All heavy atoms as an XYZ file, in Angstrom:
857
protein
N     -15.389     -8.870     -2.549
C     -15.967     -7.566     -2.811
C     -17.479     -7.661     -2.782
O     -18.050     -8.638     -3.215
C     -15.535     -7.046     -4.170
C     -14.079     -6.719     -4.251
C     -13.714     -6.082     -5.584
O     -14.508     -5.284     -6.093
O     -12.648     -6.412     -6.083
N     -18.071     -6.632     -2.280
C     -19.518     -6.508     -2.318
C     -19.808     -5.200     -3.024
O     -20.125     -4.196     -2.414
C     -20.079     -6.529     -0.902
C     -21.604     -6.495     -0.882
O     -22.218     -6.468     -1.968
O     -22.174     -6.488      0.212
N     -19.638     -5.217     -4.349
C     -19.765     -3.977     -5.113
C     -21.180     -3.426     -5.084
O     -21.369     -2.228     -5.175
C     -19.306     -4.179     -6.567
O     -20.019     -5.289     -7.117
C     -17.818     -4.459     -6.636
N     -22.166     -4.293     -4.908
C     -23.546     -3.806     -4.844
C     -23.741     -2.906     -3.636
O     -24.503     -1.944     -3.676
C     -24.508     -4.984     -4.796
N     -23.051     -3.202     -2.549
C     -23.155     -2.390     -1.330
C     -22.084     -1.305     -1.295
O     -21.964     -0.578     -0.318
C     -23.039     -3.280     -0.096
N     -21.266     -1.212     -2.350
C     -20.219     -0.201     -2.400
C     -19.036     -0.522     -1.512
O     -18.329      0.363     -1.047
N     -18.790     -1.793     -1.285
C     -17.682     -2.215     -0.418
C     -16.595     -2.891     -1.227
O     -16.864     -3.571     -2.200
C     -18.182     -3.193      0.642
C     -19.207     -2.601      1.559
C     -19.642     -3.616      2.571
N     -20.706     -3.089      3.372
C     -21.590     -3.824      4.002
N     -21.534     -5.132      3.904
N     -22.526     -3.264      4.721
N     -15.365     -2.713     -0.782
C     -14.242     -3.391     -1.420
C     -13.489     -4.153     -0.342
O     -13.171     -3.602      0.710
C     -13.310     -2.394     -2.095
C     -12.153     -3.060     -2.805
S     -11.126     -1.899     -3.709
C     -12.170     -1.555     -5.087
N     -13.227     -5.393     -0.584
C     -12.538     -6.228      0.383
C     -11.067     -5.824      0.449
O     -10.415     -5.670     -0.573
C     -12.672     -7.686     -0.052
C     -12.192     -8.653      0.966
C     -12.417    -10.063      0.459
N     -11.813    -10.973      1.381
C     -12.464    -11.914      2.035
N     -13.748    -12.082      1.821
N     -11.850    -12.698      2.872
N     -10.543     -5.670      1.671
C      -9.153     -5.264      1.844
C      -8.253     -6.417      2.264
O      -7.096     -6.209      2.602
C      -9.059     -4.108      2.843
C      -9.714     -2.811      2.366
C      -9.584     -1.731      3.431
C      -9.127     -2.341      1.050
N      -8.793     -7.642      2.253
C      -7.937     -8.806      2.481
C      -8.372     -9.909      1.536
O      -9.493     -9.933      1.059
C      -7.965     -9.260      3.943
C      -9.327     -9.756      4.363
O      -9.835    -10.724      3.815
N      -9.945     -9.090      5.326
N      -7.424    -10.793      1.258
C      -7.699    -11.861      0.299
C      -8.283    -13.090      0.970
O      -9.070    -13.801      0.389
C      -6.410    -12.268     -0.425
C      -5.849    -11.182     -1.295
C      -4.567    -11.616     -1.947
N      -3.522    -11.656     -0.927
C      -2.411    -12.353     -1.019
N      -2.188    -13.089     -2.072
N      -1.512    -12.320     -0.067
N      -7.830    -13.341      2.198
C      -8.188    -14.600      2.854
C      -8.436    -14.410      4.351
O      -8.311    -15.343      5.112
C      -7.071    -15.616      2.630
C      -5.715    -15.094      3.094
O      -5.661    -14.027      3.737
O      -4.702    -15.759      2.820
N      -8.753    -13.213      4.745
C      -8.956    -12.933      6.161
C      -7.683    -12.488      6.849
O      -7.702    -12.078      8.003
N      -6.557    -12.561      6.136
C      -5.272    -12.203      6.741
C      -4.408    -11.361      5.808
O      -3.946    -10.306      6.169
C      -4.511    -13.465      7.166
C      -3.205    -13.176      7.831
C      -3.161    -12.697      9.125
C      -2.013    -13.361      7.152
C      -1.949    -12.416      9.744
C      -0.798    -13.080      7.756
C      -0.769    -12.613      9.059
N      -4.158    -11.841      4.600
C      -3.272    -11.163      3.659
C      -3.993    -10.011      2.959
O      -5.141    -10.144      2.560
C      -2.745    -12.147      2.608
C      -1.873    -13.203      3.196
N      -2.365    -14.418      3.586
C      -0.552    -13.205      3.478
C      -1.371    -15.149      4.089
N      -0.272    -14.436      4.038
N      -3.280     -8.914      2.792
C      -3.863     -7.722      2.160
C      -4.196     -7.986      0.694
O      -3.435     -8.630     -0.023
C      -2.896     -6.552      2.258
N      -5.337     -7.467      0.276
C      -5.709     -7.536     -1.136
C      -4.835     -6.545     -1.903
O      -4.129     -5.727     -1.315
C      -7.183     -7.169     -1.311
O      -7.379     -5.794     -0.997
N      -4.915     -6.578     -3.222
C      -4.141     -5.632     -4.018
C      -4.589     -4.198     -3.746
O      -3.784     -3.284     -3.694
C      -4.230     -5.964     -5.502
C      -3.437     -7.181     -5.870
C      -4.072     -8.369     -6.185
C      -2.054     -7.141     -5.890
C      -3.331     -9.492     -6.507
C      -1.313     -8.259     -6.213
C      -1.953     -9.440     -6.522
N      -5.895     -4.006     -3.544
C      -6.399     -2.666     -3.233
C      -5.825     -2.176     -1.903
O      -5.429     -1.020     -1.769
C      -7.921     -2.668     -3.193
N      -5.757     -3.066     -0.921
C      -5.197     -2.695      0.383
C      -3.703     -2.405      0.271
O      -3.177     -1.517      0.953
C      -5.445     -3.799      1.398
N      -3.007     -3.136     -0.588
C      -1.577     -2.864     -0.800
C      -1.381     -1.493     -1.429
O      -0.446     -0.764     -1.096
C      -0.958     -3.939     -1.687
C      -0.893     -5.286     -1.025
C      -0.327     -6.310     -1.984
N      -0.592     -7.648     -1.506
C      -0.148     -8.730     -2.103
N       0.563     -8.637     -3.217
N      -0.434     -9.910     -1.616
N      -2.255     -1.135     -2.343
C      -2.205      0.193     -2.963
C      -2.417      1.256     -1.894
O      -1.676      2.237     -1.820
C      -3.266      0.286     -4.062
C      -3.341      1.628     -4.748
C      -2.288      2.091     -5.539
C      -4.458      2.434     -4.626
C      -2.353      3.317     -6.182
C      -4.542      3.666     -5.274
C      -3.483      4.097     -6.044
O      -3.557      5.309     -6.682
N      -3.414      1.049     -1.032
C      -3.700      1.988      0.047
C      -2.495      2.119      0.987
O      -2.082      3.233      1.328
C      -4.938      1.535      0.824
C      -5.340      2.351      2.044
C      -5.603      3.800      1.682
C      -6.570      1.728      2.695
N      -1.916      1.003      1.380
C      -0.745      1.038      2.264
C       0.425      1.748      1.594
O       1.141      2.534      2.228
C      -0.339     -0.390      2.651
N       0.607      1.502      0.304
C       1.678      2.179     -0.436
C       1.481      3.679     -0.455
O       2.435      4.448     -0.293
N       0.236      4.115     -0.621
C      -0.052      5.553     -0.602
C       0.309      6.160      0.753
O       0.881      7.253      0.819
C      -1.532      5.801     -0.912
C      -1.993      5.501     -2.330
C      -3.515      5.516     -2.405
C      -1.400      6.485     -3.328
N      -0.033      5.453      1.816
C       0.296      5.954      3.164
C       1.807      6.094      3.308
O       2.310      7.131      3.754
C      -0.280      5.025      4.251
C       0.275      5.388      5.628
C      -1.802      5.096      4.257
N       2.557      5.067      2.889
C       4.018      5.132      3.006
C       4.593      6.275      2.170
O       5.503      6.973      2.613
C       4.651      3.797      2.584
C       4.652      2.802      3.690
C       3.955      1.632      3.738
C       5.381      2.875      4.913
N       4.200      0.993      4.920
C       5.072      1.729      5.661
C       6.255      3.807      5.462
C       5.611      1.483      6.925
C       6.791      3.564      6.719
C       6.475      2.416      7.435
N       4.090      6.457      0.972
C       4.593      7.537      0.118
C       4.404      8.881      0.806
O       5.324      9.703      0.866
C       3.907      7.527     -1.268
C       4.167      8.816     -2.023
C       4.387      6.336     -2.086
N       3.220      9.099      1.364
C       2.969     10.391      2.004
C       3.801     10.557      3.268
O       4.342     11.630      3.525
C       1.479     10.581      2.309
C       1.201     11.964      2.837
C      -0.164     12.518      2.489
O      -0.740     12.159      1.449
O      -0.636     13.340      3.284
N       3.946      9.495      4.052
C       4.743      9.580      5.285
C       6.214      9.836      4.969
O       6.855     10.693      5.577
C       4.597      8.288      6.132
C       5.644      8.222      7.227
C       3.199      8.201      6.725
N       6.747      9.095      4.018
C       8.186      9.173      3.745
C       8.595     10.382      2.917
O       9.709     10.874      3.056
C       8.665      7.891      3.061
C       8.548      6.625      3.910
C       8.917      5.406      3.089
C       9.400      6.720      5.165
N       7.719     10.844      2.035
C       8.107     11.951      1.157
C       7.440     13.270      1.522
O       7.908     14.327      1.111
C       7.735     11.649     -0.316
O       6.311     11.636     -0.443
C       8.337     10.339     -0.775
N       6.342     13.203      2.258
C       5.601     14.412      2.571
C       4.718     14.871      1.418
O       4.022     15.872      1.523
N       4.735     14.130      0.317
C       3.911     14.487     -0.842
C       2.441     14.217     -0.533
O       2.112     13.273      0.177
C       4.338     13.668     -2.055
N       1.571     15.038     -1.051
C       0.135     14.845     -0.891
C      -0.321     13.831     -1.933
O      -0.335     14.121     -3.126
C      -0.588     16.186     -1.082
C      -2.073     16.105     -0.802
O      -2.652     14.999     -0.907
O      -2.661     17.158     -0.490
N      -0.662     12.618     -1.481
C      -0.990     11.548     -2.426
C      -2.317     11.779     -3.134
O      -2.636     11.057     -4.075
C      -0.985     10.157     -1.754
C       0.412      9.771     -1.330
C      -1.966     10.081     -0.613
N      -3.067     12.784     -2.724
C      -4.301     13.101     -3.458
C      -3.984     13.621     -4.856
O      -4.841     13.659     -5.720
C      -5.134     14.116     -2.686
C      -5.685     13.541     -1.370
C      -6.400     14.577     -0.572
N      -5.461     15.647     -0.232
C      -5.815     16.770      0.391
N      -7.066     16.973      0.727
N      -4.915     17.684      0.672
N      -2.718     14.001     -5.084
C      -2.279     14.456     -6.409
C      -1.687     13.318     -7.244
O      -1.202     13.544     -8.340
C      -1.237     15.567     -6.263
C      -1.805     16.764     -5.535
O      -2.946     17.142     -5.747
N      -1.008     17.353     -4.657
N      -1.708     12.107     -6.713
C      -1.119     10.949     -7.388
C      -1.977     10.549     -8.586
O      -3.196     10.481     -8.503
C      -1.032      9.785     -6.401
S      -0.404      8.268     -7.109
N      -1.333     10.287     -9.699
C      -2.053      9.828    -10.888
C      -1.745      8.366    -11.201
O      -2.302      7.808    -12.138
C      -1.677     10.684    -12.121
O      -0.266     10.597    -12.328
C      -2.090     12.129    -11.924
N      -0.859      7.749    -10.417
C      -0.443      6.374    -10.679
C      -1.488      5.378    -10.183
O      -1.934      5.442     -9.042
C       0.895      6.085    -10.000
C       1.344      4.662    -10.171
C       1.891      4.235    -11.369
C       1.204      3.747     -9.141
C       2.298      2.921    -11.535
C       1.607      2.435     -9.291
C       2.154      2.028    -10.496
O       2.545      0.729    -10.660
N      -1.877      4.479    -11.055
C      -2.704      3.332    -10.704
C      -1.950      2.113    -11.210
O      -1.600      2.052    -12.390
C      -4.102      3.419    -11.341
C      -4.830      4.667    -10.848
C      -4.911      2.167    -11.017
C      -6.171      4.900    -11.513
N      -1.657      1.152    -10.348
C      -0.833      0.009    -10.757
C      -1.431     -0.741    -11.944
O      -2.608     -1.085    -11.925
C      -0.817     -0.895     -9.520
C      -1.211     -0.012     -8.396
C      -2.089      1.047     -8.966
N      -0.627     -0.975    -12.962
C      -1.111     -1.702    -14.141
C      -0.861     -3.196    -14.002
O      -0.045     -3.631    -13.197
C      -0.227     -1.138    -15.255
C       1.082     -0.884    -14.558
C       0.710     -0.435    -13.168
N      -1.565     -3.956    -14.830
C      -1.223     -5.368    -14.957
C      -0.040     -5.427    -15.909
O       0.028     -4.664    -16.862
C      -2.393     -6.145    -15.540
C      -2.097     -7.615    -15.725
C      -3.291     -8.382    -16.260
O      -4.435     -7.995    -15.994
O      -3.063     -9.375    -16.967
N       0.898     -6.291    -15.636
C       2.032     -6.367    -16.539
C       3.030     -7.420    -16.140
O       2.846     -8.136    -15.163
N       4.097     -7.527    -16.902
C       5.172     -8.466    -16.625
C       6.382     -7.689    -16.136
O       6.807     -6.738    -16.786
C       5.537     -9.272    -17.886
O       4.380     -9.957    -18.339
C       6.641    -10.274    -17.595
N       6.881     -8.074    -15.008
C       8.038     -7.395    -14.426
C       9.236     -8.327    -14.434
O       9.125     -9.524    -14.285
C       7.748     -6.989    -12.987
C       6.612     -6.029    -12.842
C       5.988     -5.314    -13.823
C       5.953     -5.684    -11.638
N       4.985     -4.538    -13.295
C       4.944     -4.748    -11.961
C       6.105     -6.064    -10.318
C       4.104     -4.187    -10.992
C       5.265     -5.504     -9.359
C       4.283     -4.578     -9.710
N      10.406     -7.756    -14.627
C      11.647     -8.524    -14.618
C      12.276     -8.394    -13.232
O      12.496     -7.286    -12.746
C      12.614     -7.973    -15.668
C      13.936     -8.683    -15.732
C      13.837    -10.038    -16.417
O      13.049    -10.215    -17.315
N      14.632    -10.974    -15.980
N      12.515     -9.518    -12.603
C      13.167     -9.527    -11.301
C      14.493    -10.260    -11.418
O      14.602    -11.249    -12.132
C      12.289    -10.232    -10.257
C      10.891     -9.670    -10.039
C      10.120    -10.539     -9.067
C      10.972     -8.251     -9.526
N      15.500     -9.789    -10.708
C      16.800    -10.447    -10.702
C      17.207    -10.767     -9.274
O      16.868    -10.043     -8.351
C      17.871     -9.556    -11.334
O      17.581     -9.328    -12.688
N      17.921    -11.848     -9.122
C      18.426    -12.246     -7.809
C      19.782    -12.921     -8.005
O      20.109    -13.382     -9.095
C      17.449    -13.192     -7.127
N      20.556    -12.954     -6.951
C      21.859    -13.636     -6.982
C      21.714    -14.966     -6.249
O      21.246    -15.002     -5.118
C      22.946    -12.787     -6.280
C      23.012    -11.399     -6.864
C      24.283    -13.502     -6.285
C      23.845    -11.246     -8.086
N      22.099    -16.046     -6.907
C      22.069    -17.359     -6.275
C      23.104    -17.377     -5.160
O      24.292    -17.126     -5.399
C      22.362    -18.448     -7.314
C      22.193    -19.849     -6.759
O      22.863    -20.168     -5.751
O      21.401    -20.611     -7.326
N      22.677    -17.667     -3.940
C      23.592    -17.605     -2.789
C      24.654    -18.695     -2.806
O      25.687    -18.566     -2.156
C      22.800    -17.685     -1.478
O      22.100    -18.915     -1.410
N      24.447    -19.755     -3.583
C      25.425    -20.847     -3.648
C      26.413    -20.627     -4.783
O      27.627    -20.652     -4.589
C      24.715    -22.212     -3.799
C      25.733    -23.329     -3.971
C      23.806    -22.481     -2.611
N      25.905    -20.383     -5.990
C      26.777    -20.282     -7.161
C      27.220    -18.859     -7.465
O      28.204    -18.657     -8.172
C      26.060    -20.829     -8.406
O      24.949    -19.989     -8.712
C      25.587    -22.264     -8.193
N      26.481    -17.867     -6.964
C      26.798    -16.474     -7.278
C      26.259    -16.039     -8.634
O      26.484    -14.913     -9.062
N      25.558    -16.941     -9.320
C      24.985    -16.613    -10.623
C      23.801    -15.644    -10.464
O      23.080    -15.674     -9.469
C      24.479    -17.872    -11.333
C      25.615    -18.824    -11.695
O      26.766    -18.355    -11.824
O      25.344    -20.035    -11.833
N      23.619    -14.824    -11.486
C      22.448    -13.946    -11.507
C      21.286    -14.721    -12.081
O      21.388    -15.335    -13.150
C      22.718    -12.693    -12.363
O      23.815    -11.982    -11.807
C      21.493    -11.799    -12.411
N      20.190    -14.715    -11.365
C      18.985    -15.405    -11.796
C      17.967    -14.362    -12.213
O      17.728    -13.400    -11.492
C      18.423    -16.257    -10.652
C      19.408    -17.239    -10.012
C      18.796    -17.855     -8.766
C      19.790    -18.315    -11.008
N      17.408    -14.529    -13.380
C      16.406    -13.589    -13.874
C      15.054    -14.275    -13.935
O      14.939    -15.394    -14.419
C      16.784    -13.057    -15.258
C      18.034    -12.204    -15.200
O      18.095    -11.271    -14.417
N      19.017    -12.535    -16.005
N      14.060    -13.594    -13.446
C      12.710    -14.126    -13.438
C      11.774    -13.125    -14.090
O      11.949    -11.928    -13.947
C      12.213    -14.363    -12.004
C      13.071    -15.293    -11.211
C      14.058    -14.808    -10.363
C      12.898    -16.663    -11.298
C      14.850    -15.663     -9.614
C      13.688    -17.535    -10.561
C      14.662    -17.023     -9.716
O      15.435    -17.874     -8.994
N      10.791    -13.626    -14.792
C       9.723    -12.777    -15.307
C       8.477    -13.108    -14.498
O       8.092    -14.263    -14.401
C       9.486    -13.014    -16.794
C      10.579    -12.438    -17.647
C      10.236    -12.495    -19.106
C      11.367    -11.824    -19.885
N      11.090    -11.759    -21.287
N       7.897    -12.089    -13.926
C       6.733    -12.278    -13.084
C       5.577    -11.485    -13.663
O       5.712    -10.292    -13.924
C       7.022    -11.789    -11.644
C       5.806    -11.957    -10.759
C       8.230    -12.520    -11.074
N       4.464    -12.146    -13.874
C       3.276    -11.446    -14.346
C       2.451    -11.062    -13.133
O       2.081    -11.908    -12.323
C       2.448    -12.320    -15.295
O       3.259    -12.643    -16.422
C       1.203    -11.597    -15.763
N       2.210     -9.791    -12.995
C       1.441     -9.280    -11.871
C       0.052     -8.936    -12.379
O      -0.088     -8.137    -13.295
C       2.124     -8.033    -11.275
C       1.297     -7.463    -10.151
C       3.520     -8.385    -10.811
N      -0.929     -9.543    -11.796
C      -2.306     -9.269    -12.204
C      -2.966     -8.440    -11.118
O      -3.418     -8.968    -10.107
C      -3.055    -10.563    -12.452
C      -2.500    -11.311    -13.632
C      -3.353    -12.471    -14.026
C      -2.734    -13.096    -15.270
N      -3.579    -14.049    -15.899
N      -2.962     -7.150    -11.321
C      -3.602     -6.232    -10.398
C      -5.023     -6.031    -10.887
O      -5.228     -5.583    -12.003
C      -2.850     -4.901    -10.398
C      -3.260     -3.982     -9.291
C      -2.572     -3.987     -8.093
C      -4.331     -3.122     -9.426
C      -2.938     -3.147     -7.066
C      -4.710     -2.281     -8.406
C      -4.010     -2.293     -7.213
N      -6.012     -6.404    -10.069
C      -7.390     -6.190    -10.522
C      -7.598     -4.721    -10.859
O      -7.049     -3.851    -10.197
C      -8.234     -6.595     -9.307
C      -7.322     -7.433     -8.475
C      -5.932     -6.958     -8.742
N      -8.358     -4.469    -11.878
C      -8.541     -3.099    -12.330
C      -9.076     -2.231    -11.204
O     -10.032     -2.575    -10.517
C      -9.502     -3.056    -13.512
C      -9.612     -1.665    -14.100
C     -10.427     -1.638    -15.372
O     -10.573     -2.689    -16.004
O     -10.905     -0.561    -15.714
N      -8.426     -1.140    -10.989
C      -8.826     -0.163     -9.989
C      -9.247      1.071    -10.772
O      -8.456      1.625    -11.529
C      -7.633      0.148     -9.083
C      -7.866      0.937     -7.818
C      -8.767      0.181     -6.856
C      -6.539      1.233     -7.138
N     -10.477      1.480    -10.616
C     -10.947      2.630    -11.375
C     -10.335      3.908    -10.825
O      -9.846      3.947     -9.695
C     -12.476      2.758    -11.317
O     -12.862      3.076     -9.977
C     -13.165      1.480    -11.773
N     -10.381      4.942    -11.622
C      -9.854      6.234    -11.176
C     -10.631      6.734     -9.961
O     -10.049      7.288     -9.035
C      -9.934      7.244    -12.320
C      -9.141      8.505    -12.046
C      -9.059      9.400    -13.269
O      -8.974      8.886    -14.392
O      -9.078     10.617    -13.068
N     -11.927      6.506     -9.940
C     -12.753      6.934     -8.802
C     -12.359      6.178     -7.533
O     -12.275      6.773     -6.452
C     -14.227      6.718     -9.109
N     -12.116      4.868     -7.652
C     -11.680      4.081     -6.494
C     -10.307      4.538     -6.016
O     -10.066      4.668     -4.816
C     -11.661      2.595     -6.842
C     -13.034      2.000     -7.043
C     -12.993      0.615     -7.657
O     -12.014      0.270     -8.362
O     -13.968     -0.121     -7.449
N      -9.399      4.798     -6.967
C      -8.065      5.285     -6.602
C      -8.166      6.620     -5.865
O      -7.467      6.841     -4.875
C      -7.192      5.415     -7.845
N      -9.058      7.483     -6.320
C      -9.261      8.775     -5.645
C      -9.713      8.582     -4.200
O      -9.257      9.286     -3.295
C     -10.286      9.625     -6.393
C      -9.761     10.188     -7.699
O      -8.522     10.192     -7.906
O     -10.587     10.628     -8.521
N     -10.608      7.622     -3.981
C     -11.083      7.344     -2.624
C      -9.927      6.873     -1.751
O      -9.750      7.340     -0.618
C     -12.224      6.300     -2.636
C     -12.535      5.803     -1.227
C     -13.465      6.880     -3.286
N      -9.111      5.949     -2.270
C      -7.964      5.453     -1.508
C      -6.964      6.569     -1.214
O      -6.383      6.632     -0.142
C      -7.273      4.302     -2.241
C      -8.024      3.010     -2.156
C      -8.376      2.325     -3.294
C      -8.380      2.469     -0.935
C      -9.073      1.129     -3.225
C      -9.073      1.278     -0.844
C      -9.425      0.599     -1.995
N      -6.763      7.450     -2.176
C      -5.842      8.566     -1.966
C      -6.347      9.498     -0.874
O      -5.580      9.950     -0.027
C      -5.623      9.310     -3.283
C      -4.871      8.483     -4.300
C      -5.024      8.979     -5.716
O      -5.587     10.037     -5.962
N      -4.521      8.208     -6.674
N      -7.646      9.760     -0.860
C      -8.233     10.589      0.192
C      -8.098      9.926      1.558
O      -7.763     10.584      2.547
C      -9.718     10.869     -0.092
C      -9.935     11.852     -1.225
O      -9.007     12.630     -1.547
O     -11.037     11.850     -1.806
N      -8.362      8.627      1.615
C      -8.256      7.891      2.874
C      -6.823      7.928      3.384
O      -6.570      8.183      4.572
C      -8.733      6.432      2.703
C     -10.239      6.395      2.463
C      -8.358      5.585      3.910
C     -10.759      5.035      2.023
N      -5.859      7.663      2.508
C      -4.447      7.650      2.910
C      -4.029      9.023      3.417
O      -3.372      9.139      4.458
C      -3.568      7.221      1.735
N      -4.394     10.065      2.694
C      -4.017     11.423      3.100
C      -4.609     11.763      4.467
O      -3.925     12.294      5.338
C      -4.477     12.442      2.055
C      -4.202     13.850      2.457
N      -2.934     14.395      2.424
C      -5.016     14.822      2.944
C      -2.991     15.649      2.858
N      -4.243     15.923      3.182
N      -5.878     11.440      4.664
C      -6.541     11.751      5.936
C      -5.921     10.951      7.079
O      -5.747     11.475      8.182
C      -8.043     11.472      5.838
C      -8.828     12.055      6.983
C      -8.723     13.573      7.051
O      -8.828     14.258      6.055
N      -8.501     14.094      8.235
N      -5.569      9.696      6.835
C      -4.951      8.864      7.874
C      -3.613      9.448      8.310
O      -3.315      9.536      9.504
C      -4.770      7.435      7.364
N      -2.794      9.863      7.351
C      -1.490     10.446      7.679
C      -1.682     11.774      8.398
O      -1.021     12.054      9.400
C      -0.621     10.617      6.412
C       0.657     11.383      6.720
C      -0.303      9.253      5.809
N      -2.595     12.584      7.918
C      -2.874     13.880      8.536
C      -3.330     13.684      9.982
O      -2.843     14.369     10.894
C      -3.950     14.613      7.741
C      -4.324     15.958      8.281
C      -5.402     16.595      7.412
C      -5.946     17.858      8.057
N      -7.076     18.400      7.302
N      -4.246     12.745     10.211
C      -4.730     12.482     11.565
C      -3.613     11.984     12.469
O      -3.531     12.361     13.637
C      -5.869     11.466     11.548
C      -7.145     12.026     10.978
O      -7.285     13.236     10.785
N      -8.081     11.154     10.667
N      -2.746     11.134     11.941
C      -1.644     10.615     12.741
C      -0.669     11.732     13.120
O      -0.224     11.825     14.257
C      -0.908      9.507     11.992
C       0.215      8.929     12.792
C      -0.038      8.016     13.799
C       1.524      9.303     12.550
C       0.992      7.488     14.559
C       2.565      8.781     13.297
C       2.301      7.866     14.304
N      -0.352     12.599     12.163
C       0.611     13.673     12.421
C       0.087     14.705     13.406
O       0.880     15.394     14.036
C       0.998     14.361     11.106
C       1.909     13.524     10.244
C       2.294     14.282      8.994
C       3.327     13.523      8.204
N       3.731     14.260      7.010
N      -1.223     14.848     13.527
C      -1.766     15.854     14.437
C      -1.895     15.337     15.865
O      -2.258     16.092     16.758
C      -3.152     16.349     13.960
O      -4.045     15.244     13.882
C      -3.041     17.045     12.622
N      -1.590     14.073     16.094
C      -1.626     13.530     17.456
C      -0.463     14.115     18.244
O       0.636     14.246     17.736
C      -1.510     12.012     17.429
C      -2.669     11.325     16.726
C      -2.451      9.847     16.651
N      -2.510      9.237     17.961
C      -3.609      8.786     18.529
N      -4.751      8.884     17.882
N      -3.595      8.235     19.710
N      -0.699     14.454     19.477
C       0.376     14.979     20.318
C       1.298     13.872     20.771
O       0.917     12.708     20.820
N       2.520     14.233     21.116
C       3.471     13.228     21.606
C       3.015     12.628     22.926
O       3.400     11.530     23.282
C       4.858     13.852     21.760
C       5.524     14.279     20.453
C       6.861     14.946     20.745
C       5.720     13.090     19.541
N       2.176     13.353     23.678
C       1.659     12.811     24.922
C       0.432     11.928     24.687
O      -0.176     11.427     25.608
C       1.310     13.940     25.892
C       0.300     14.919     25.302
O       0.146     14.947     24.059
O      -0.323     15.658     26.072
N       0.067     11.746     23.432
C      -1.077     10.920     23.056
C      -0.623      9.894     22.023
O      -1.001      9.963     20.864
C      -2.189     11.808     22.483
C      -3.444     11.018     22.143
O      -3.630      9.912     22.688
O      -4.230     11.520     21.323
N       0.231      8.945     22.429
C       0.764      7.996     21.451
C      -0.315      7.079     20.894
O      -1.328      6.828     21.538
C       1.799      7.204     22.248
C       1.329      7.301     23.662
C       0.670      8.656     23.784
N      -0.063      6.604     19.691
C      -0.985      5.688     19.039
C      -1.107      4.406     19.858
O      -2.187      3.912     20.101
C      -0.492      5.374     17.626
C      -1.388      4.503     16.777
C      -2.720      5.203     16.537
C      -0.728      4.187     15.457
N       0.024      3.881     20.301
C       0.041      2.678     21.125
C       0.786      3.025     22.409
O       2.000      3.244     22.379
C       0.756      1.516     20.410
C       0.064      1.223     19.080
C       0.788      0.280     21.283
C       0.782      0.238     18.207
N       0.094      3.108     23.537
C       0.783      3.457     24.778
C       1.808      2.369     25.138
O       1.526      1.180     25.000
C      -0.344      3.496     25.816
C      -1.609      3.417     25.055
C      -1.317      2.905     23.697
N       2.967      2.779     25.555
C       3.994      1.806     25.955
C       4.924      2.433     26.962
O       4.963      3.658     27.118
C       4.787      1.304     24.743
C       5.545      2.402     24.017
C       6.833      2.715     24.407
C       4.947      3.082     22.982
C       7.523      3.729     23.740
C       5.625      4.090     22.321
C       6.912      4.421     22.702
N       5.646      1.605     27.640
C       6.668      2.069     28.587
C       7.935      1.276     28.334
O       7.885      0.156     27.830
C       6.239      1.890     30.046
O       5.989      0.494     30.271
C       4.983      2.686     30.367
N       9.074      1.862     28.698
C      10.348      1.164     28.596
C      10.784      0.725     29.974
O      10.776      1.526     30.909
C      11.426      2.068     27.991
C      11.221      2.367     26.537
C      10.752      3.596     26.137
C      11.489      1.407     25.581
C      10.565      3.875     24.787
C      11.303      1.669     24.235
C      10.827      2.905     23.849
N      11.130     -0.519     30.113
C      11.673     -1.018     31.375
C      13.166     -1.172     31.223
O      13.653     -1.650     30.208
C      11.052     -2.373     31.733
C       9.569     -2.264     32.019
O       9.155     -1.223     32.572
O       8.844     -3.208     31.678
N      13.900     -0.737     32.227
C      15.371     -0.850     32.164
C      15.801     -2.180     32.729
O      15.217     -2.774     33.524
C      16.023      0.277     32.951
C      15.817      1.590     32.266
C      16.564      2.676     32.997
C      16.365      3.992     32.270
N      17.134      5.062     32.831
């Protein structure tokens, strides 16, 4: 992060998305899949301990894990910016014509 310049890093290591970028991507998916305007979202991911369960593929036993998720604090103002960005990205994508695909491609038989 370069907070002095008003920048937030969207990757952790040059490849993997940062927590802020994951929040942004989640907002985009929510708006695409539900049609809800994410600018009305009040959820900001908290730090906390989550319970995860899995089935052992060998024994069939249920395995329970406690995972502590440390989401760096995201201010309400930063969340608002991400919500605006996500909404605008979805809006811009939806207004593209079918004859103007995001990624041009052809199908070969």
